[in-house]
Every structure is written in structure tokens, then in C-alpha cells.
Residue frames as qw, qx, qy, qz and C-alpha x, y, z in Angstrom:
[[0.559, -0.380, -0.059, 0.735, 74.65, 85.45, 141.41],
 [0.171, 0.932, 0.153, -0.280, 74.46, 89.18, 140.80],
 [0.710, 0.514, 0.072, 0.476, 76.52, 90.46, 137.89],
 [0.500, -0.323, -0.117, 0.795, 79.50, 92.72, 138.72],
 [0.164, 0.945, 0.267, 0.093, 78.97, 96.46, 138.40],
 [0.610, 0.021, -0.004, 0.792, 81.87, 98.75, 137.44],
 [0.046, -0.956, -0.287, -0.035, 81.61, 102.33, 138.70],
 [0.321, -0.848, 0.292, 0.306, 85.31, 103.20, 139.07],
 [0.595, 0.681, -0.423, -0.045, 88.11, 103.25, 136.49],
 [0.501, -0.557, 0.658, -0.077, 90.53, 100.39, 136.95],
 [0.448, 0.345, -0.793, -0.226, 91.89, 97.01, 135.89],
 [0.777, -0.195, 0.350, -0.485, 90.00, 93.84, 136.77],
 [0.133, -0.317, 0.931, 0.124, 91.12, 90.21, 136.77],
 [0.463, -0.078, -0.738, -0.484, 89.15, 87.31, 135.20],
 [0.286, -0.308, -0.839, 0.346, 88.13, 86.28, 138.72],
 [0.062, 0.388, 0.342, -0.854, 86.72, 89.71, 139.44],
 [0.517, 0.527, -0.013, -0.674, 85.14, 90.02, 136.00],
 [0.625, 0.087, 0.752, 0.191, 84.49, 86.85, 133.96],
 [0.165, -0.021, 0.587, 0.792, 84.38, 87.13, 130.19],
 [0.043, -0.582, -0.746, -0.320, 80.59, 86.94, 129.93],
 [0.234, -0.803, -0.382, 0.392, 80.20, 89.72, 132.50],
 [0.260, -0.405, 0.268, 0.835, 82.66, 91.88, 130.55],
 [0.065, 0.182, 0.691, 0.696, 80.77, 91.43, 127.29],
 [0.141, -0.705, -0.694, -0.033, 77.48, 92.19, 129.07],
 [0.157, 0.564, -0.034, 0.810, 78.98, 95.64, 129.85],
 [0.492, -0.490, -0.631, 0.345, 79.01, 96.10, 133.64],
 [0.163, -0.047, -0.131, 0.977, 79.09, 99.92, 133.51],
 [0.169, 0.675, 0.632, -0.342, 75.75, 101.50, 134.47],
 [0.269, 0.830, 0.021, -0.488, 74.65, 103.57, 131.49],
 [0.867, 0.461, 0.136, 0.129, 77.01, 101.71, 129.17],
 [0.338, -0.687, 0.445, 0.464, 80.57, 101.86, 127.90],
 [0.690, 0.665, -0.175, -0.227, 82.22, 101.60, 124.50],
 [0.763, -0.268, 0.504, 0.303, 84.55, 98.82, 123.40],
 [0.046, -0.462, 0.562, 0.685, 86.67, 98.81, 120.25],
 [0.145, 0.244, 0.902, 0.325, 84.30, 96.34, 118.60],
 [0.102, 0.766, 0.573, -0.273, 81.39, 98.63, 119.46],
 [0.039, -0.690, 0.182, 0.700, 83.30, 101.55, 117.99],
 [0.107, -0.129, 0.781, 0.601, 83.63, 99.70, 114.69],
 [0.118, 0.538, 0.832, 0.059, 79.89, 98.99, 114.67],
 [0.031, 0.791, 0.297, -0.535, 79.07, 102.67, 115.22],
 [0.045, -0.554, 0.417, 0.719, 81.08, 103.60, 112.13],
 [0.267, 0.224, 0.864, 0.364, 79.08, 101.35, 109.80],
 [0.246, -0.227, -0.368, -0.868, 76.29, 102.76, 107.64],
 [0.664, -0.463, -0.277, -0.518, 73.33, 103.07, 110.01],
 [0.518, 0.179, -0.737, 0.397, 75.70, 101.88, 112.74],
 [0.197, -0.251, 0.512, -0.798, 74.17, 103.52, 115.83],
 [0.793, -0.084, -0.011, -0.603, 70.86, 101.66, 115.39],
 [0.839, 0.153, -0.523, 0.017, 72.75, 98.39, 114.89],
 [0.259, 0.324, -0.661, 0.625, 74.93, 99.10, 117.94],
 [0.462, -0.227, 0.367, -0.775, 71.89, 99.73, 120.16],
 [0.892, 0.006, -0.184, -0.413, 70.17, 96.56, 118.93],
 [0.731, 0.233, -0.602, 0.223, 73.24, 94.37, 119.43],
 [0.022, 0.340, -0.615, 0.711, 73.76, 95.78, 122.91],
 [0.637, -0.126, 0.305, -0.696, 70.19, 94.79, 123.82],
 [0.956, 0.150, 0.065, -0.245, 70.35, 91.45, 121.98],
 [0.156, -0.653, 0.725, 0.153, 73.79, 89.85, 122.45],
 [0.797, 0.291, -0.443, -0.289, 74.49, 86.92, 120.12],
 [0.885, -0.363, 0.291, 0.002, 75.32, 83.48, 121.54],
 [0.222, -0.617, 0.654, 0.377, 78.82, 82.25, 120.67],
 [0.800, 0.448, -0.241, -0.318, 79.16, 80.66, 117.24],
 [0.979, -0.060, 0.063, 0.185, 81.13, 77.48, 116.55],
 [0.595, 0.559, -0.155, 0.556, 83.99, 79.53, 115.13],
 [0.213, -0.771, 0.268, -0.538, 84.00, 81.69, 118.28],
 [0.877, -0.433, 0.164, -0.130, 84.09, 78.57, 120.47],
 [0.905, 0.186, -0.028, 0.381, 87.10, 77.20, 118.61],
 [0.285, 0.699, -0.203, 0.624, 88.83, 80.57, 118.94],
 [0.533, -0.696, 0.227, -0.423, 88.07, 80.61, 122.67],
 [0.976, -0.193, 0.062, 0.080, 89.47, 77.10, 122.98],
 [0.714, 0.419, -0.135, 0.544, 92.72, 78.10, 121.30],
 [0.061, -0.752, 0.229, -0.615, 92.96, 81.15, 123.57],
 [0.785, -0.558, 0.118, -0.242, 92.38, 78.99, 126.64],
 [0.951, -0.037, 0.013, 0.307, 95.27, 76.68, 125.80],
 [0.527, 0.542, -0.099, 0.646, 97.59, 79.51, 124.76],
 [0.104, -0.666, 0.201, -0.711, 96.81, 81.89, 127.63],
 [0.353, -0.029, -0.842, 0.407, 96.02, 79.36, 130.34],
 [0.177, 0.260, 0.551, -0.773, 92.78, 80.98, 131.38],
 [0.461, 0.077, -0.364, -0.806, 89.16, 80.99, 130.31],
 [0.850, -0.064, 0.101, -0.513, 86.32, 78.50, 130.07],
 [0.540, -0.297, 0.787, 0.032, 87.11, 74.85, 130.60],
 [0.465, 0.340, -0.627, -0.524, 87.47, 72.71, 127.48],
 [0.702, -0.037, 0.622, -0.346, 85.23, 69.65, 127.51],
 [0.070, 0.248, -0.846, -0.466, 85.89, 66.82, 125.06],
 [0.794, 0.211, 0.215, -0.529, 82.84, 65.40, 123.33],
 [0.344, -0.297, 0.857, 0.243, 83.97, 61.92, 122.34],
 [0.646, 0.541, 0.525, -0.113, 82.34, 61.78, 118.94],
 [0.473, 0.097, 0.478, 0.733, 83.12, 62.51, 115.29],
 [0.093, -0.350, -0.328, -0.873, 80.17, 64.89, 114.88],
 [0.262, 0.045, 0.528, -0.806, 76.99, 66.10, 116.59],
 [0.506, -0.049, -0.582, -0.635, 74.56, 63.91, 114.69],
 [0.491, -0.250, -0.829, 0.092, 73.89, 61.57, 117.61],
 [0.471, -0.774, -0.273, -0.324, 71.64, 62.36, 120.55],
 [0.775, -0.474, -0.159, 0.387, 74.44, 61.60, 123.04],
 [0.524, 0.117, 0.068, 0.841, 76.86, 64.01, 121.36],
 [0.092, -0.644, -0.258, -0.714, 74.28, 66.80, 121.21],
 [0.638, -0.715, -0.274, -0.086, 73.43, 66.26, 124.89],
 [0.735, -0.299, -0.088, 0.602, 77.11, 66.39, 125.91],
 [0.319, 0.348, 0.165, 0.866, 77.58, 69.57, 123.86],
 [0.290, -0.711, -0.285, -0.574, 74.53, 71.29, 125.35],
 [0.728, -0.622, -0.247, 0.149, 75.46, 70.31, 128.92],
 [0.638, -0.078, -0.031, 0.765, 78.97, 71.72, 128.48],
 [0.101, 0.475, 0.199, 0.851, 77.63, 75.02, 127.18],
 [0.505, -0.724, -0.340, -0.324, 75.06, 75.22, 129.97],
 [0.753, -0.520, -0.163, 0.369, 77.88, 74.84, 132.50],
 [0.008, -0.968, 0.164, 0.190, 79.78, 77.71, 130.84],
 [0.588, -0.374, 0.603, 0.389, 82.37, 75.42, 129.25],
 [0.406, 0.590, -0.431, -0.550, 83.53, 75.02, 125.65],
 [0.875, 0.061, 0.474, -0.078, 82.54, 71.69, 124.03],
 [0.228, 0.648, -0.608, -0.398, 84.96, 70.27, 121.48],
 [0.969, 0.183, -0.077, -0.144, 84.71, 67.16, 119.38],
 [0.838, -0.345, 0.268, 0.327, 87.68, 64.83, 119.78],
 [0.665, 0.389, 0.256, 0.584, 89.13, 65.95, 116.43],
 [0.039, 0.904, 0.068, 0.419, 88.66, 69.63, 117.34],
 [0.620, -0.763, 0.175, 0.046, 90.46, 69.17, 120.65],
 [0.833, -0.044, 0.277, 0.478, 93.34, 67.54, 118.81],
 [0.431, 0.693, 0.183, 0.549, 93.57, 70.59, 116.52],
 [0.201, -0.927, 0.068, -0.310, 93.72, 73.18, 119.30],
 [0.786, -0.530, 0.241, 0.206, 96.27, 71.07, 121.19],
 [0.756, 0.221, 0.273, 0.552, 98.42, 70.90, 118.06],
 [0.195, 0.850, 0.106, 0.477, 98.07, 74.65, 117.55],
 [0.486, -0.858, 0.140, -0.093, 99.16, 75.36, 121.12],
 [0.848, -0.267, 0.276, 0.364, 102.15, 73.04, 120.77],
 [0.609, 0.482, 0.234, 0.585, 103.25, 74.76, 117.55],
 [0.052, -0.933, -0.048, -0.353, 102.84, 78.21, 119.07],
 [0.682, -0.701, 0.160, 0.135, 105.17, 77.26, 121.93],
 [0.800, 0.040, 0.261, 0.538, 107.94, 76.74, 119.37],
 [0.333, 0.770, 0.172, 0.517, 107.75, 80.33, 118.12],
 [0.529, -0.080, -0.364, 0.762, 110.39, 82.36, 119.95],
 [0.030, -0.218, 0.027, -0.975, 108.81, 85.81, 119.67],
 [0.589, -0.441, -0.408, -0.540, 105.29, 84.60, 120.41],
 [0.740, -0.356, -0.516, 0.243, 106.51, 82.82, 123.51],
 [0.355, 0.020, -0.293, 0.887, 108.46, 85.84, 124.71],
 [0.254, -0.337, -0.143, -0.895, 105.38, 88.03, 124.35],
 [0.719, -0.403, -0.368, -0.431, 103.13, 85.58, 126.21],
 [0.802, -0.317, -0.406, 0.302, 105.57, 84.69, 128.99],
 [0.219, 0.436, -0.251, 0.836, 106.83, 88.19, 129.83],
 [0.076, -0.240, -0.694, 0.674, 105.80, 89.40, 133.29],
 [0.368, -0.053, -0.198, -0.907, 102.07, 90.02, 133.09],
 [0.393, 0.175, 0.795, -0.428, 98.58, 88.57, 133.45],
 [0.009, 0.186, 0.793, 0.581, 96.12, 87.12, 130.92],
 [0.199, -0.580, -0.710, -0.347, 92.54, 88.20, 130.19],
 [0.208, -0.413, -0.420, 0.781, 92.59, 91.44, 132.17],
 [0.119, 0.768, 0.536, 0.331, 89.84, 94.03, 131.65],
 [0.276, -0.174, -0.170, 0.930, 90.19, 97.80, 131.88],
 [0.022, 0.820, 0.549, 0.161, 87.60, 100.56, 132.24],
 [0.335, -0.296, -0.103, 0.889, 88.27, 104.28, 132.05],
 [0.239, 0.860, 0.379, -0.244, 86.59, 107.59, 131.26],
 [0.593, 0.411, 0.234, 0.652, 87.91, 109.24, 128.13],
 [0.287, -0.498, -0.225, 0.787, 89.29, 112.65, 129.13],
 [0.001, -0.103, 0.362, 0.926, 88.31, 114.30, 125.83],
 [0.374, -0.240, -0.633, -0.634, 84.92, 112.75, 125.07],
 [0.364, -0.225, 0.505, -0.749, 83.78, 112.19, 128.69],
 [0.883, -0.016, -0.189, -0.429, 82.42, 108.69, 128.00],
 [0.703, -0.408, 0.580, -0.056, 83.31, 105.31, 129.48],
 [0.607, 0.512, -0.569, -0.213, 85.61, 103.06, 127.46],
 [0.795, -0.353, 0.474, -0.140, 86.44, 99.42, 128.05],
 [0.576, 0.518, -0.614, -0.151, 88.71, 96.66, 126.76],
 [0.889, -0.330, 0.308, -0.072, 89.85, 93.14, 127.57],
 [0.186, 0.705, -0.666, -0.157, 93.48, 92.36, 126.79],
 [0.914, 0.096, -0.392, -0.026, 94.51, 88.84, 125.86],
 [0.771, -0.214, -0.285, 0.527, 97.61, 89.51, 127.94],
 [0.097, -0.975, -0.008, -0.199, 98.48, 92.56, 129.99],
 [0.647, 0.284, -0.400, 0.584, 102.22, 93.20, 130.51],
 [0.504, -0.686, -0.339, 0.401, 103.15, 94.37, 133.97],
 [0.180, 0.964, -0.027, 0.194, 103.99, 98.10, 133.94],
 [0.787, -0.263, 0.021, 0.557, 107.71, 98.74, 134.14],
 [0.042, 0.957, -0.024, -0.287, 109.24, 102.26, 134.10],
 [0.372, -0.548, 0.592, 0.459, 112.41, 100.83, 132.53],
 [0.237, 0.012, 0.824, 0.514, 110.81, 99.57, 129.32],
 [0.439, 0.126, -0.235, -0.858, 108.13, 100.17, 126.71],
 [0.617, 0.091, 0.699, -0.349, 105.12, 97.87, 127.13],
 [0.287, 0.179, -0.735, -0.588, 104.38, 95.49, 124.24],
 [0.631, 0.082, 0.493, -0.594, 100.80, 94.24, 124.40],
 [0.002, 0.102, -0.911, -0.400, 100.28, 90.92, 122.58],
 [0.685, 0.215, 0.241, -0.652, 97.00, 89.88, 121.00],
 [0.291, -0.118, 0.926, 0.211, 96.47, 86.32, 119.74],
 [0.643, 0.405, 0.014, -0.650, 94.43, 85.75, 116.60],
 [0.570, 0.040, 0.795, 0.205, 93.66, 82.67, 114.54],
 [0.409, 0.625, -0.183, -0.640, 93.33, 82.98, 110.77],
 [0.913, 0.368, 0.169, -0.040, 93.06, 81.02, 107.55],
 [0.732, 0.418, -0.104, 0.528, 96.42, 82.51, 106.58],
 [0.492, -0.772, -0.067, 0.397, 99.03, 84.22, 108.74],
 [0.613, 0.230, 0.254, 0.712, 100.97, 85.51, 105.73],
 [0.172, -0.352, -0.123, 0.912, 101.68, 89.25, 105.56],
 [0.175, -0.098, -0.474, -0.857, 99.48, 89.93, 102.51],
 [0.420, -0.453, -0.752, -0.231, 96.56, 87.96, 103.93],
 [0.385, -0.546, -0.547, 0.504, 96.83, 89.53, 107.37],
 [0.081, -0.145, 0.071, 0.984, 97.15, 93.04, 105.90],
 [0.331, -0.294, -0.582, -0.683, 93.80, 92.40, 104.21],
 [0.494, -0.506, -0.698, 0.110, 92.40, 91.11, 107.52],
 [0.270, -0.264, -0.302, 0.876, 93.58, 94.31, 109.21],
 [0.198, -0.004, -0.230, -0.953, 91.35, 96.29, 106.89],
 [0.469, -0.286, -0.713, -0.436, 88.46, 93.81, 106.75],
 [0.590, -0.512, -0.610, 0.132, 88.17, 93.38, 110.53],
 [0.123, -0.897, 0.010, -0.424, 89.41, 96.80, 111.62],
 [0.823, -0.304, -0.275, 0.394, 92.34, 95.55, 113.66],
 [0.367, 0.353, -0.125, 0.852, 93.95, 98.98, 113.34],
 [0.451, -0.688, -0.107, -0.558, 91.16, 100.23, 115.64],
 [0.877, -0.452, -0.147, 0.078, 92.32, 97.73, 118.24],
 [0.722, 0.179, -0.148, 0.651, 95.95, 98.68, 117.61],
 [0.038, 0.515, -0.129, 0.846, 95.13, 102.16, 118.92],
 [0.631, -0.577, -0.177, -0.487, 92.44, 101.29, 121.50],
 [0.887, -0.314, -0.291, 0.173, 94.42, 98.81, 123.60],
 [0.551, 0.119, -0.246, 0.789, 97.57, 100.94, 124.03],
 [0.164, -0.548, -0.030, -0.820, 95.36, 103.95, 124.82],
 [0.758, -0.545, -0.220, -0.284, 93.69, 102.00, 127.61],
 [0.827, -0.144, -0.283, 0.464, 97.04, 100.82, 128.95],
 [0.312, 0.327, -0.140, 0.881, 98.39, 104.37, 128.96],
 [0.425, -0.600, -0.125, -0.666, 95.23, 105.54, 130.76],
 [0.858, -0.459, -0.224, -0.047, 95.74, 102.90, 133.45],
 [0.825, -0.358, 0.027, 0.438, 99.53, 102.99, 133.86],
 [0.453, 0.821, 0.021, 0.346, 100.77, 106.15, 132.15],
 [0.193, -0.882, 0.351, -0.250, 102.81, 107.23, 135.16],
 [0.737, -0.432, 0.520, -0.019, 104.41, 103.78, 135.59],
 [0.865, 0.310, 0.319, 0.230, 105.78, 103.00, 132.12],
 [0.485, -0.391, 0.292, 0.726, 108.87, 104.03, 130.22],
 [0.069, 0.172, -0.480, -0.858, 107.18, 104.86, 126.90],
 [0.669, 0.185, 0.052, -0.718, 103.80, 104.75, 125.15],
 [0.663, -0.052, 0.745, -0.052, 102.67, 101.13, 124.64],
 [0.394, 0.359, -0.600, -0.596, 102.64, 99.27, 121.35],
 [0.866, 0.042, 0.346, -0.359, 100.72, 96.18, 120.22],
 [0.056, 0.376, -0.866, -0.325, 101.96, 92.98, 118.65],
 [0.845, 0.122, 0.021, -0.519, 99.55, 90.67, 116.83],
 [0.270, -0.277, 0.919, 0.075, 100.35, 86.97, 117.16],
 [0.727, 0.309, -0.127, -0.600, 98.64, 85.30, 114.20],
 [0.322, -0.224, 0.918, 0.049, 98.30, 81.53, 113.84],
 [0.493, 0.124, -0.586, -0.631, 96.80, 79.50, 111.04],
 [0.723, -0.126, 0.412, -0.541, 93.99, 77.05, 111.78],
 [0.951, 0.281, -0.077, -0.106, 95.23, 74.38, 109.36],
 [0.809, -0.341, 0.284, 0.385, 98.42, 72.28, 109.54],
 [0.669, -0.037, -0.561, 0.487, 101.23, 73.05, 109.96],
 [0.388, -0.841, -0.360, 0.112, 99.64, 75.85, 112.09],
 [0.547, 0.291, -0.068, 0.782, 102.21, 78.45, 111.07],
 [0.332, -0.806, -0.332, 0.360, 102.75, 81.52, 113.27],
 [0.411, 0.468, 0.056, 0.780, 103.70, 85.13, 112.50],
 [0.312, -0.668, -0.388, 0.554, 104.05, 88.24, 114.68],
 [0.295, 0.583, 0.312, 0.690, 103.20, 91.71, 113.40],
 [0.144, -0.549, -0.325, 0.756, 103.26, 95.32, 114.59],
 [0.374, 0.802, 0.463, 0.058, 101.22, 97.96, 112.78],
 [0.443, 0.339, 0.138, 0.818, 102.70, 100.67, 110.60],
 [0.106, -0.313, -0.346, 0.878, 102.44, 104.18, 112.13],
 [0.280, -0.005, -0.346, -0.895, 100.07, 105.26, 109.34],
 [0.488, -0.316, -0.773, -0.254, 97.72, 102.38, 110.16],
 [0.355, -0.407, -0.634, 0.553, 97.77, 103.35, 113.83],
 [0.023, 0.167, 0.033, -0.985, 97.11, 106.99, 112.93],
 [0.421, -0.163, -0.545, -0.706, 94.06, 105.95, 110.91],
 [0.489, -0.359, -0.790, 0.093, 92.88, 103.69, 113.73],
 [0.213, -0.331, -0.450, 0.802, 93.11, 106.58, 116.18],
 [0.201, 0.054, -0.212, -0.955, 91.22, 108.89, 113.83],
 [0.499, -0.243, -0.692, -0.461, 88.45, 106.33, 113.34],
 [0.430, -0.364, -0.737, 0.372, 88.23, 105.64, 117.08],
 [0.057, -0.237, -0.255, 0.936, 87.86, 109.35, 117.81],
 [0.370, -0.080, -0.424, -0.823, 85.05, 109.59, 115.26],
 [0.539, -0.317, -0.769, -0.134, 83.29, 106.64, 116.94],
 [0.314, -0.313, -0.591, 0.674, 83.71, 108.21, 120.37],
 [0.143, 0.099, -0.011, -0.985, 82.10, 111.42, 119.11],
 [0.508, -0.183, -0.600, -0.590, 79.15, 109.46, 117.67],
 [0.512, -0.309, -0.775, 0.205, 78.77, 107.49, 120.89],
 [0.148, -0.225, -0.416, 0.869, 78.81, 110.64, 123.02],
 [0.311, 0.010, -0.204, -0.928, 76.15, 112.31, 120.85],
 [0.570, -0.214, -0.694, -0.385, 73.89, 109.25, 120.74],
 [0.444, -0.287, -0.731, 0.432, 74.21, 108.72, 124.49],
 [0.029, -0.169, -0.278, 0.945, 73.50, 112.36, 125.35],
 [0.442, 0.066, -0.224, -0.866, 70.44, 112.48, 123.08],
 [0.525, 0.064, 0.808, -0.260, 69.35, 108.88, 123.71],
 [0.693, 0.604, 0.033, -0.392, 68.95, 108.63, 119.95],
 [0.489, -0.308, 0.746, 0.331, 70.52, 105.82, 117.92],
 [0.593, 0.576, -0.057, -0.560, 69.72, 106.51, 114.24],
 [0.769, 0.106, 0.587, 0.232, 69.86, 104.03, 111.38],
 [0.421, 0.257, 0.493, 0.717, 69.77, 104.98, 107.71],
 [0.088, 0.050, -0.055, -0.993, 68.55, 108.36, 106.43],
 [0.372, 0.367, 0.721, -0.455, 64.78, 108.54, 106.93],
 [0.508, 0.661, 0.085, -0.545, 63.95, 110.11, 103.57],
 [0.864, 0.451, 0.186, 0.122, 64.45, 109.07, 99.93],
 [0.358, -0.674, 0.424, 0.487, 68.02, 109.25, 98.62],
 [0.691, 0.675, -0.189, -0.176, 69.54, 109.42, 95.14],
 [0.737, -0.387, 0.502, 0.237, 72.10, 106.70, 94.46],
 [0.453, 0.689, -0.484, -0.294, 74.72, 106.38, 91.77],
 [0.969, 0.107, -0.214, 0.067, 76.34, 103.14, 90.64],
 [0.664, -0.603, 0.262, 0.357, 79.65, 102.24, 92.30],
 [0.113, 0.782, -0.412, -0.454, 82.60, 103.52, 90.29],
 [0.280, -0.270, 0.876, 0.287, 83.64, 100.08, 89.08],
 [0.553, 0.462, 0.675, -0.159, 80.23, 99.42, 87.49],
 [0.386, 0.829, -0.056, -0.402, 80.95, 102.02, 84.81],
 [0.044, -0.560, 0.757, 0.334, 83.75, 99.84, 83.52],
 [0.580, 0.161, 0.796, -0.066, 81.37, 97.03, 82.61],
 [0.095, 0.136, -0.628, -0.760, 80.66, 96.40, 78.95],
 [0.688, 0.135, 0.085, -0.708, 77.16, 96.03, 77.56]]
């Protein structure tokens, strides 16, 4: 089956655009996602971005477990297939795992399926998380638009897209699993994984799609759930300063992407010799 091709700005359902087709980037000539923007901002990032775009990684085990949790929470996505085994050491278990992946499904050992079921059950008890995920809207929707300032294509895939309503401000939920959902731990994760980029990118895309049909500029809410019992849940919104930094960083990435695309040049590190100093903390070491 031919892969979908996106040539017009708009919002697309999971049926119109499956997850793998979204990640393959269906825009002729390419588009920029928030994860791609973060890659561009790394040292030597453009070269890494170009290589990753040409060589997409297969899903890791951690990614599969995250996808499984999303499927149960959001009610959409790849089918979960139970592999009735304790591990993948046996030939039968490996075969069942490989067949599930080949069919586009997510294989889970019996114990792993029990975990994601328990996580979903615990999440349903959280009042704010449930309100966010059961408000009028649709899961796993993708959006594509041309940035009016940088003249490049941008894309995103919301976990859940609230229906536009002129009488209220849209709150866009995003579900994340973590080792800890505590405020200190998740604040560190915000910086480590650049979630403040996403906190700006997703509302910007929503405003681009529905700006004339909403009561106020959208905001994001992160639903964070721990992967170990008792699978605690917390809901966070980002501080305005964090959003301001995310917007600034996204604009820098858009400028880099535009320049690299126009010149068809994706540089890595500086080509010539460089002089390096020690990091500041190294000067505090004793002999």
C-alpha cells in the first residue's frame, strides 16, 4: 500500500495517517517535528537530524511499553498481543514476539501486559487526568501546517486533541510515563527531554489549525504516571518562563531548519581544529 502524502495543511485522523506513516514524514521535501527541532539544536545537530531522517530507528522495548500504555489509556493505536511467557529466552516466545511486530502490533509478555493494565486502571481513578482525556475530542490526531514566519512545514501528533470550542480555552493533554512523577523529578525531566519545546509546539499547531474557532490561546497539561506500583499520577502545566524558553528554542530550530533546507547542507561539528577549555566545575577539583 502506498504511503500517504500530505500536501495541504490540515488535521488528520489515525485512520487517514497511521503512526508509522506520520513518523516517516509524509510531506514531500520534509517537515519539522518538535523532536526534530530538539535534535537540530544539539552540537552538530543538523548532520544528526539528516542521518536520523534517512535512517529511522526501530522501536525499542521501552518505546513498545510506552506505546502499550498509550493504547490502553487513549483507546487507539497498535493492537496489544500477549506473549504467554515469562521472558523471551524460548524459541516459541521469540517467534510470537517477532510475528506480532511483523503484523504491526505490540508484543507484551504476560507480566508486562499486567503492568500496563494496572497502570490504566490507576489512571482512571485520577479525576483531573480523566477529565482531560474524556473531554470532547479525538486521540492520536496529526496536524501539518506551514509556519507563517519561517515558511517551512511543521508537524505534530497530539495524544489527544480537544474539540475547538469558542466558549473555552483548549487544554491539550499529553500522557507520559516516568520513573517518578514527583514535581522535582519531572522538572528535571522537562529540562533533560526538552518537554518545554513540546509545551510551545503543540499549542502553536492547535492555534494554527483552529485559531478562529477557540476562545483563547491553547495550553498543555502533562499527565505523568509512574511505571512502578502504585503507578502514581500527577498533572502539570508549565510555568510561563518555561514556555517562553521553549518558544525561543523552537524559533532557533526553525531558523536552522530553514537555512539547512534552502542550502541542502546539514553540517556537523566545526571542520577545523578548535581550542577547548575544561568545564568550569573541573577547576574545583583538588590535585
